N, C-alpha and C positions, 0 to 999 in steps of 0.2 A: 673797445670800452671809450667814452668819453673823456672829455677834458675834466670835466668835471668828478666824474669817478676815480680818474688817475691823480686830482686837488685831495681829494677825500684820503684817499691810500696813502698818499705821501705825507698829509698831516699827520695823520693818525700815527704812522711808523716813525716820524721825523726823520724823512729820505727825501729825495728829490724824487720830481715827476719823471723824471729824464729814468732814473735806476727803475722807477716802477715801469715805466713803459716798456724799457728795454726787456724786463725780465717778464712781466705780462707776455709779451711777446715770445719769448724762449719755450714760456709754458704751455703758449696757448698750440706751438709748433711740435709739442709733445716731450719737449724736453723733461728730465726727472729733477728735481730738489736736489740730490747730492750731486749730480753732473752740472747743474748751473751751477753750485755754491763751487764746486770744486775746480771747474774746468772755462768757467765763462765769467772769472773776474771781471777783465776790462771791459766786457760789456754791462756788467749788473753795477759797476762800481767797487765789488770785492765786498757784496752783500754775504752775512752769512746765512747757514743753513735755515735759523729759526727764522730771520728776516724773509726769505724768500719763502717760506710754508706760511706764513703771514699773509703775504703778497698774495699767494695760492688760495687761504681759505676768504680772502677779502675777493678775490675775481669768482669765488663761488658763488659767494652772497649776491652779488651785484647780478652774476644770470641769473640765479633764481628770481631776484627781484625784476630783473627784467620781463621773463618770460609772465610773472604775477600780473606786470603793468600790462602787457599786451592782451592776456584773457581779461582782466577789468575793462581796458578801451574797447573789448571786444562785446564784453557783456553788456554797456550803457549804453553801449551804440544799437546794439540791437532792442534794449528798451526804447530808443528814439529819444534818449536824454542827454544826450552828449552837447557840451557846448563849448567853442574856443575857449573860454575863460577855464572849464574845468579838464579841458583836455591841455591846455597848458600844465596847470596843476602835477597833474597826472605824470607830465612829461619831466616835472622839475623835481620830483619826489625821486629819492635815491633810494630809501630802505623799506620794507616791508611795510612795516608798523605805519610808517606814513601814508603808504598807499592803500591801506585798509582803511584806515580812517577816513581819505577821500571816497571810499568805496562803500561806506555804511550805508547813507540814507538807497544805494541803490542795489543793497544787495536783498537778493530774493529770500525773504522770511516765513518763516512758521507763522501762521494766523497768531497774531498779536493784539492786546487792546485795543492797540491805536488803528490794527488796521480792520479790526471791526467795526468799530468808532468810526470809520472813515467810510466803511461798506453803509453804515446807517443815515449817510451823508450829513454829518455833524464836522467835516473841514472846514468851510466856510464859519462854521461858528468858532471854530478851535482860532482860525486866521484873526476873525475880529477881536476875541478876547486877548491875543497874543500883541495886538497894536495895542490896546489901554487907552484906547480914544474913546470909547463910549461912558457916560457915566453910570447907568443904569444897566445891568445884564440880564435881567428878568425879562424884557418886552425881547431883547434881543434870541432869547434862548427858546421862549414858547414860540417863535416861528419854526422850530425844529421837531416840535412834538407831532408824532406821527403812531401810526398803529404799532410800531416796535420800539419808538422811544417816548415813554408813557408821562413822562413830567418834565419838567424844566428841573430836575436835581439829576435826569438822567442823562440830559442833552448835556449839562455843565461838564457830569463825569466823565462823560466819553470825550467831549473837548479837551479836558484836562489830561486825558491819555494821549490824543494827539501831542500837544503841547509837550507832553513828557516825553515823550520819543524825538521830538525837534531836537528837544534841551540837549538828548541822550547823545543824539548826533551832530550834535555841531562841534565842530574841531576847539571851539575857543573854550566851550566848556570840558571838556575832558580834559584840556591842556591843565586849565585850573586845577580840577580836582587831581589831576597825576602831579602836578607839582605838590600839592600837600600830601599827598601818599610820599614823594620824594623825601620831604622834610621833614614827615611827622610821624609817619604809619608804625602802629607798632604789632608784633606778631603776640599775639595771644593763647595760652595754651591750657587746657585743661583737659584733666583723665575723663572719660565718658565712664558714667555710672555704670558700676558694677565691675569693671575692668580693673580696680586697684590693685590686688594681687596679681589677676592674669599677666598685666603690663608692669610690675614694679621695675624692670630694667629701665624704662621710660619716665622713674619716680621722679629725676631730677626735672620732669618736665609738668608734672599733674598741675600743677600753680606757677605760670610763668609766664613774664610779660618782658619784651625786651623791643627796642626800635630796632626795625628791620635794617635801616642805613647800617648801625653796628653791630649787626648780628653774624660772628663766624660762619665762614662757608660751612666747614663739620657740624656746628650746631643744628643750622637749618635743616641738613640734610639726615640728622639725626630726629630733630622733630617732624619732618617729612615721613622719614620711615614708621613713627610711632602712629602718623595717622593714617598712612597704608596700610598699615596694621591690625587697625581697628582700635585702638588704645588711648589715642589724642584726637580731641576737638582743637583743631589749629584755625585762628582766623586772623587776617592782615586787618588792620581796624584804623580808620582817623576819627575826629574830632566834626562828626556831622554837622554841627554848627557853623564850624568854620567854613567848610564847604558850602552849606547854606548862604552865609553872608558873603562868600565869592561867587556864587550865581546870580546871589540877589543884585549886586552891582552890577550886572551886567544885563540881566530880564527887567528888574522892576521899575516900571517908570508910571505917567498917566495918571489917570482916575483910580480911586479906590476899590470900587468894585470888580471892575476886571481884575487891577494888580493882587488882590488877594486871590480868585481863580487861578492866576499866574503862579502866585508865592505855593499855593497847595500842589501844583503840577508839578516845582522844583521840588518840594519837597518829596515826592509821590517818585520821583525822577531818581532823585539822590540815592532812596531807599531800597527800590525796586529794579532801576535799572544799571545808573550810572556808577555807583559805588561798587556795586556787587560786579560789574563790568572791569571796572578799573583795578579791584583788587585781584580778580582772576590774573589781568594782565601782571601786574606786581608780583602775587605770586609765581607766575611762570619764568618770570626775568630774573626773580632771584633763586628758582630753581634753575635756571640757565645759567646764572652766575656762579653757583655754588656746583655745579657739576662740570663747570671749567676748571675751576680751582682745585677739585679734585682729582680730575682728569690732567692738569699738570701736575700735581702733585706725583698720581701713580705714573705719567711719563717720564718724571723726572727719575724716580725708582728707578724704573725700569731701565733705562738709562745707563745708572752705575750697575744695574746688576749684571746686565748685558756686558759692559765693560770691564768686568773684574777680571783680575790677574788671570791668565790661563798659566798652568804648568808646562803645556805645550806637550809634543810628542813624546810621552813614556811607555813603557809596559806598567800598565796597572793592576791592583789587587784590588778590586772594590768588594764592601762589603753591605748590603741592606741589614742592617741590626735587628732581631727578634731575639726573644726570652724562650717562649713554649715552641717556637716553631722553630728557633735557632737562625744563624744569617745565612741569607743567601748570599753567596760568593761568585765572584767572576773574576776572570784574569782576559784582561785587554791588549793587544800589541800596543805598537806606535801609534795605530790608526784607528784604534776603538774597534778594532773588530775585535768579536768574542773569541777566544780560545777555548775557552773552560769555565764549566759553572757547575757549582755543587755546593753543599747546605752542610755549615759547621754549627756546633751547639757548645761554645766556651761557657755557657752556665751551668751545666751539668753533665756534659761530655767532656770537661777539658784536657785532659789526655790526648784524645781522640782528636780534639779540634787542634791543640797543637801540632800533632802532627801532620795533618793535613796543609797546617799552614804552612808549615817550613818543607814539605813536601812544593809547594805552590811557587815559593819563593825561590827554591833554590830550581825546580825544572824551566820555569819560562825569566826567570833573570829579572823578578820584578824590580821597577826603580820606584816606586812610590805609592802606597797605601790610601784610599779614599773610602771613607766612612760616612754613612748617613745619619742626618742630626738626628733621626725618631726616636722612638722607645727602644731601649738599651744603649742608645748611643755610647756613653760613657764606658759603661761595663764592657763593651767590645773595644771599644779605645783602651783602657787598660788593658785586655787580654792582649790585643794585638803589641803592644808597647813591650807588654812582659815577653812575649814571644820571639820580639824580633832582638829584644835588649840579651838574649841569653844566645843568639847567634853573631859571635863578635865578626862575621864578615857581612852582617847584614843590618846593625844596629845603625849604621848612619843611614838608611831608607826613611824619609819622611812621611811623617803620618797625618791626613789632613782629614777636618770632620767637614760635611761638602751640605750644604741646604738641600734636603729633600722634598721641601715643598714642590707641590705640583706633579711628582715622578710617578706617583701610583697613576693621575691623569693621564699622564704618557704610557703608560705600562697597558693600560687598555684601549689605548687610540690605534685608531686605524695604519697609522704611521708604523707604530711600535709592531703590530700584527704583521704590517709588510716585511718590515725589517726581522722580525723574528717569526716566522710561521709557526714553528715547530716550538717555541718555547713558552711557559707560562708566564704570567705577569709579573711573577715575583723575579724571575731570573730579568725579563725587561729593566726592570726596577733597579736591578742593581746595577745593572750595565750603563743606564741613566747617571746614576751617580758618579761612576766612573770617568764617564765622558764629560760631567760638567766640572771634574777637578781638569781634565785636560783640556778644555776650551767651553767655557759658558756659555757662550756665545753661538755657537757651531749646536749646541745641544738644546740649547731653551728658546731657537726657532723654534722648533718642533711643537709648542706647547701653545696653547691660546694663553696670549698675555694675563689675562684676569686671571688664570688658575696659577701662576707665578707666588700670588700673595704679597705682594705688595702694592701699597696705596690703601685710600678708606672708601669706604661706601661703595666698591667697584660696582656693586649689583644695583646700585638706587641710580643710578646716573644715567643718562642718555647713551643706551648702547650702542648707537650707530657712530655717534660721534666718538664713544669711547675707541671703537674698532679702530675707527679711521685714523685718528692718536694714536694708537699702541701702536699700531701697524706704520704708520711713517715714522715713528721711532726705530722699531726695529729696523727699518730698510737703511735709516740715520746712520745707523749705530755699526751693520753690516757693511756698510760702502766706506765709512770709515776708519775700517780694521780692514777691508781687503778681503779676498777670497782666494785660496788656493784653488784652482779649476779641476785638478785632476785628483782631488781627493774630497771636496767637497759633496754632502748630500744634497739631493735635488733641494731640498727644501729649505737650506742655508742659501743656493745657489736661485733659488727664486725671488730672494730679496734682492740682489744685484739690480741695480740700475737699468734699467731697459730687459733684463730677461724675464721673469714671471713665471708662473707654474708649468704652462705649457714648454715653453722654450727651455727651461730647467730640465724637464725632462729629456728633452730632445739631446742634451749637452751628455746627460748621464747615459744615455742608449749609444749615442755616438763613442762615447768614453769604451764602453763593454765591449763596443763590435770593434774601433778602430787602435784600442790602446790608448794608453797616454797621449792628449795634445799636446804639441810639443813646439807649436809657437800661436800668438795672437792671432794672427793672420789666416791658422787655421779653424778660426772661428767662424769664418765666411761658409764655411763647407757646412755646417749645419743649418739642419733645415729650420727655416723660418727666422734665423739668428740674420737680417739684412742688414744694410748699411746703417739702416738708423739705429737699430739696436746694439748694433755692433760700436758705431759710435758712442752711445749712454754708456756701456757696459764695460767695454775693453780694457780701460782704466783700473777699473774696480778689482779685477780677475787679476790673477798672480800665476804664474808659472815657475817652480822652482826648477833650479838644474836647466832653464832654457839658455838655447845657443846665444838670444840674444841676452844679454842683462837685463836689458831694460825691459824685459817682457815679464821680470820679477818686481818691477818696482808699480809706483803709483803715477809715472809719468805715462801720460796718454800717449797711443801711438802717434796721432797728430801731431805730437811733438819732438819725436824722433829726428828727423831731419835737424831739428837746431841744436840736440845733444851729439850728433855726428857731427856737424860742420865744428862746433867747440871742442871737440878730440881731433878733427881733422886740423883746425886754427893752431893748435898746440902740439901736432905731429905723433899722436898717441894714438893708442886703442880706446875703445870704450872702454873694457876692464880698467885699464888703467885709471881712464879718468874716475873712475869710481873709486877706486881701489887709495888714490893719492889725493889727500887731501889739499896739499901744498899747492898741485895743480888746479883742482877747482877754486882755490883763493885768489888764482891770477886770471881770473875769469873779468871780464869787464861786460858784465851784461846790457849795457849801454848798447853795447855794438849789435846786439842779436833783436833789438824790438825793431816790429814791423807793423804793419796796419792792421794785425788781425792778435800780433803778440806783443803783451806790452810788459812792465817790470813786473808786476804780482804773478803772472805765469812763470816768468823765468828766476825770479826766487822761490817759487815752488820747487821747481826742477832743481836747482841746486841745492835745496834743502831734500829732499827725497835722495839725491845721490850721495848726501851724508850718510842715509839710512835706508839702501836700498832692503825693499821685500821685510825688511824689520817689524815685527807687531808693536803698534804703537802704545798696548796697554800695559801697564806697570808690572812689573815682575811679584810674584806670589811669594807670599812668606807663611811660614809655620807657625801657627797660633797653639796657644793651650791654654785651658782653663783654668780657674784655680781648683781647689781642695773640695771641691762641693758637686754633690751628683743629683741630689733634688732640693724642692722647698724646704724641706723639713731640716738641711742642714743649714739653712740660711740664718744669719741674728743681723738684728740692725746693728747698723754701723760697718759693718762687714765691708771692705773695699776689693773688688774682684775686676779682672778685666773681662772684657766680653766683646762680643762683635755686633753692629749694628744689623738688623734684620728689617726693620721696617721705618719709614718715615712718613708721618702725618702731621696733618698742620697744627694737631695740639703734643707734638713730642717725638720722639723715636721708641722702637721698641729694641732693647738688648737681649741678645741670648749670651746668658752667662751660666749657661751649661749643665742647667737643673729641668731643662725638658718643658719649661714654659719662660716666655720671655718674659723681662721687665718691660717696664714704662719709666721713661725719663720726659717727665713735662717740659713742655717748653721753658717753664718758669725756672728748671732745677739744669737747664744744658750749660749755662755757664752763669758767671757774676757780673753778668750784666743784661739789659734788656734785650731779648731776641725775641724778632718778629718772626722770622724765617729759619725753621729748624735747620733747613739745608746751607744755612750759613755757616752752621757750625759741625755739622752731620754727615756723613754722606754713605749708602747701606754698603754696607760689608768692610766700612771702617773699625779697627781695632779701638777701641776705650775704656779709659780706668771708671769705675761707677763705684758709690757707695750705695748699700742698702737702707731705705727710709724706713719702706712698712711694708709688711710680709702679712695678708692675708691669706693663710693658707685652704680654707674652705672656700672662697672664692678663685681660689687660683691665681691671686693676683700680688703683684710686686713692683712698689714704687721702688726707682732708684734715684740718683742723684748725681748729676758729673760737675756741682760745685765743690771745689777741695780748700 
């Protein structure tokens, strides 16, 4: 990485060049973002995961630009057109856009009007006109009449085509027009003729003009969807006269006749080449910006969802509700293993359903009930609570309504078929609902994040970037919580720093063959889990009940000697050091600073000893909806409790227990201006809302959090 690139990243992220350089070195050597953030704070200057991820993305962009620079230089050299000045400009260009601007005049093109004119020998005429030093142009043009150029007008037209292409490829001209687009461009939308009825969902944009720089990202994506689906005509436009005036000041000079020809070439260039080209640039950059905003929202929501409160290892009765087909019902043990599956029909075989549920509660010593939040959810919840309420010894069992978003996709997936080859998709769905209650993170990692149902316009954004960002989000979440190595699935293990799918499969195979893994050092016996992978992974893997208590903490094995020295200096065992807070308070961490281990790591170690092996996620709380079951039960002005299910740029959606989420528009989130809904709400947050408007026919519910 060059010093210029270091400087750009440092300035962009508002951190020191040394931090960028050190972090980039670690990443280049194969370290993962979670590992660097957690265990290399002395090297990075305590950068957090987001900053390190930003450095990684910037590095990737510069690597891409460097590769493109090499290809461009090679192409220009092969054409024999490279000059020292051009080479220096290419070397100094840091970004792809700059490189492409410099390459534009040398880019191999399909046949253009200018290239045809050059083939007709009109380039010298274009050069003479462009200089604007001749008073009369007709005698000049007459010299270029041939059997293929029939008259003066054809000669002048060809010369203008060449001049128009020169202007289009001139960096100064492009930047002038870009500046106008940046300040003044307007997105113009209108409905395509005959598409009014079919495209009614885009009615808000049938006649819509809005400044591009002020347009919210979600609105731009909505308009692009309307365009992609064939209902809207969309154009990003500027004042052409202003653009002409701007270029006129650059190119028009000298005598009137050639000046007039150059003026005509400018107008042609703007209309045919330059404005369409820059419009495409701004269209692409606006789409990229909107994609990034939408992906950021999706990533934030996904993080909140993955880190939702777990119930923990309990014996679960899980139901996937249904009316006609009944409720698919499963029993899971403390590790999520399926013990029993059946079907109950609480809406028309009530007594039989009650008897079955009673039997399952008693036989399997059920500790909690999970109910999917889909069709018949409220009816099933009422049935279960009624049944449990009639059993004095079980009436304290908590009942949870669990989001089943994406459960059907999991049920039909290869992962589910591998886990339950002899069970149908309905049983697999109920198992997923139960496991989500026990540990949302462990279960949701089995799904493609796009199918979880949080975010906006996820199918419209750059899919490669979306996948990369969401995968990184899952990785950060998994490693922030830590993974119990003896009970976790290979899908969860694959997200651990340094592991990946192949080593995760080897861990499970080793477990199956040798029994529980007893120490972190034993991990080195697993095929392909070498020293580098061990370094990256060990601190994020937990071994419950290990002989060495540090194996069930986030303390990295490379720091065990420090903790053991602390215990030795105090004359106590590791277990005593972890157990007794007063001992840890007496430690002077300055005493343990070394060349490699500084205050940040030592503070992390002591913080971890405070809560060894404890799940960092919040404790789950029970929640009960109000006395409404369908949209018909709602009335304007009603005040209800709900759960935030999704957050977008324009507000949040709230489940109030009627099978149709309501929208709290961003303007209704608080009694103050709210720019970002995430300032006010989080996914899975319990909120109080007021019903503002109900559109039963369109299944729309408007809510407010203003009181």
